[in-house]
N, C-alpha and C positions, 0 to 999 in steps of 0.2 A: 568156377571162373566166371566173371561179369563180362558185360560186353565191353570190346573194345571201342574206341572212338571211331575208328575206320567201320567196324559193324555197325556203329549206331548211326554212322552217316548213309550206309546202305540202306538200314531199315528205314529211315527219314526219308530218303529219296524213292524207296519203292513204293512208298505211301502218297505220294506226291506232294506238290505246295500245299495241298490242302491240309494234310498233317502238320506241316509246320506253322500256319498261319491260324488254323481253327483250334488246334489242341493245345492252345497256350503260346505257340509261337515262340517257346522260350526253352531255358535252361537244358533240358535232356536232348531235345532235339538240336538246340545251338551245339552243344557239346559234341553230338554227332556231326556236326559241320566243320569239325576240326579236321575230319578224315578228308573232306574236300579241300581245305586250305593247304592240308600236308602234300596234297596232290597237284595241286596248282602252281606253275612256275610263272615269271614274268609276262611271258608271251601270253599263257592262257588267261591270266587276270585282263587282259585286255578285251576278252570275249565276255559280255556281260552274261550271256547266256550260260555260262558255267556255273552261276550262281543260283541262277532261278527266281532272285528277286529283282532284277535289273532289267531295264529297257533302255533302248537308243532313243526312244521319244515317249513320254508319257502323258498322261490325260489332263495335266494341269498346267500345260503349256511351257514346261522345262525343256530347253532344247538339245541339251548335253554337251553344250558349247562354252561354259564359262560358269564358275560357281559365284557366290555373292562378290567374292574380291577380285572376279575376273581372271583367275588363274588356270581353274581345271573344274570339272564336273559341270553342273548344268547352273545356267541363269534360273533365277525366281525373284519374286517379289516378296520380301519377308516383311510379314505383317509388323506394324509398330506398335511393340508391347514393351511398356516402361516396368522391366523386371531385371533384376540380376541375381545370379547363382551366389549363395551364401558357401563359398568353396570350403570354409572351415567347418561347415556342418554337412556339406553333401557327402553323398557315399563315394570313396576313393575311386570307384572305375569310372565315375564320370569325367575325372581329370585325363583320362585316357581317349576319351571320344574326340573325334576332330572331323573336319568338314573335307578332308581328302578323299579323291573319288578317282580309284584306279579303274573303274570302269567307263568314265566318261559318259555317264548319264545314269548310274547308280543312284540308290536312294538312301543311303547312309545307314543303313539297316544295322542295328546292334543288337545282340543277344548276350545277356550276362545272366549267371547264377552262382549261387553259393551252397547248391545241393544238387548231388549227383546221385545216380541210381547206385544201389549197393552193388560192390563189385566192380564198380568200373575200372577198366584195364587201361592206363595210360601207356602201355609196352610199346603200342604200334607207333608212337609219336616220339619217343626218346630211347636212346641207347640206356641199358641197365645202371650205367654207373651215373647217370643223371640223378637217379634215385627218385625220380618223381612218381608219385603215387598219391592214392587217396589219403595218405597220412602226411604228405606235404604240400597238398594242392588245397588252398581254402576257396578258391572262386575262380571262374574262368569267364573271359570276355572274348567276343568275335565280333569284328565289324569290318566289313568289305575284305573279308578274309584274312585279314590280320587277327592273330590270337594273341592275347596276354592271360598268362596262366598266374594267378597270385598265390604266394604261400612262402613257405620257408625253404630255401634251396642253398647247398653249399657249394657257391661260386667257383672257389678256388680246388676244391675236389673234382667240380666238373671240367674245368681247364686243365687239371692234371691228367685226368681220363683221355680229353681231346688228344694230348700231345702223345697218348700211347694207340690213338686210333688212326689208322691210315686213311679213313673215308672222313674225317672230320678235321678240321683246321681252326686254330686260333687266328685271327686276322689282324685284332684291333681291338680297342677299348673305347668306350663313347660313354661320357658322364656316369661312370662307375660300372657300366654293363661291360662283361666281356663279348666281343662280338666273334660268332663261330659261323665259319662256311660249312654247311653241311649238306648230306646228300637229302634229295627229297626222296622219301620211301616208294620203292615200286615203279621208280621212275629213273631216267639219266640226268634229271635236272639238279639243281642245286638252289640252296635258300640260306637265309640269314636268320640266326639264332643269337638273341640278344639275352645274356643272363646276369643277374644281380642275385642278391641274399634276399629279396622279397617279391622278385618278378623274373618271369620268363617271357620275352616277347618273340613271336614267328612272325615275319613279314618283311616286305622290302621298305616298309617306311617306318622302321623301328626307331629312326632317328627323330622323326617329328613326332611319335607317339611319346617318346621319353622326354621331348622337349615340352610336350603339352602338358604332360605329368608334373613337369616341373614348372610350367606357367611361363616358359620363353617361348611358345607357339600356341597361336590360336586354337582354342578348344570349339569343338560343337556348338556349345553353349555361347562361347563368345560371338560367333557368326549368327547365331539363330536363338533367340532367347524364347521363341516358341517351346523349344526343347526343355528350358527350364520350367516354364510353366506346366509341361507335361509331368515332370518327375514331381512336382508338388502336388499333382493330382494323385499319385500312386499311393495305395495303402500299404504297399510292401515294398521294400528294397532288396529281398535276397533274390528275387527271381523277374528280371523285368526284360522287355523288349521293345524297341519303338524303330520308326522310319518314317520318310515321306510318304504319302499318298495311300491310297486304300490298300488293306492286305489282299496281296496277290493269291488267287485261287480260293479264296472263301466266297460266302455269299453276299458279302459287301462288298461293293465296287463303285461308289459314288465318287464321281469327279471333284465335289465339293470337299472332301477330306483334305486336308492340308497335310497334318500328320497323325499317327496314331500309335498306342502304344498299349502293352497290358502287362499285368503284375499279379504275383500271387506268392503264396509263401513256399511253395515249392514247385519244380517243373511239372509234375502231374497232380496239382492240387486239384479238389473237386470244385471249388469255389477260386474265382479270378475277377479282376476287375480291369475291363476294356476303356481307355479314355481315347476319344476322336476330337481333334481340334479342326474346326472346319475353316476353310478359305476365308480371308477377311472380306466381309460383307455379306456373308452367306448367313441366313437366319435358319435355325434349327426347326423346321417347320415338323408337323406330327408325321407327316409322310417321311422325311428325313430321319427323324428318329427311329421310326418303327422299322426302316430297314437297316438303321445300325444295329437295333436291337436283335437282328438276324443273326449276328456273331455268336450268339448263345443259344443253346437249346432250351435254356431253362431260366429267364431272366429273373431275378430277385428284386432288382432296384434299378432305377434310371434317373439321373439327376440331369438338369441342363441349367447351364450358367453362362452367359453369354455365347460366344462359338463351340463352349467345351460342353461335349456329351459324355459322362460317365455311366458305364453299365455294368453292374456286378450281378454274376449269375454262375451257373453251372457249366463246366468244359463241356463243349461240342462233343457228341459222338465222332469218330473218325471213320469214314468208310475204309475197309481193307485194301490194302494195294493189290497190284495185279497178281503176285506171288502169294498171296495168303488164301 
């Protein structure tokens, strides 16, 4: 029996945020965070400390009082980069990323992977009749505690199963998705699950996510083209992460970092590529580059182009958690 998503969350959480940010900050750990998403209700999501990646006020002047369009999230000065995403060529998961911020000060962190540890168990997230397993799930995305499972699902069979389940209720349809009111495991709370033939979305902002995917709601890259630039630097699309500011809990804590990300062939790959994009007007001096190289225990290559510093190297060793 492989680890369940909740088990994986507890393992990642017990190893501290350092585990998440320095051992790739991606894939397997992100999938483990599904356990956190499954345990959070709307009230808990108002507390940034629940995630471990959020803050009420950060080091780059983001005040937590409004995003780029002034509706929610933090205000920020977005660099002027003349670049647009090629949505026909872009990895499909990017269409699901939004600038929404349920934490009122969060950093829009996203983690995506198409590779799961062998024997990963989805049973703690869905009832058996959902038939969600490693055979049906092709990829997983989590951003701001909203999850998207990509794959092949039997929507009608799931709805039929819900009708016979006293704890689940079919409540609506939205853009081809069946909306299901479901219990949050191990709590008294409830959550929304949106189900289609190709995706399952868990999160209170499922409408915005679905609209963004369909192109009728602003995507993260529509708001901030620095993320489009970030994606273009990644050598891999199978396992990636990204967020504003420096990687929390790591040895790299420069205020000058605007966004950063990391990609690899798989969550636990021996080699991965980190990309740091500095604040507008910041020059990547030798001292700054040297500190950024601290993200890896074995740097293979470093490239500097404008405000962008790309570092390829070995995955850092992770200090054992307190229970190990």
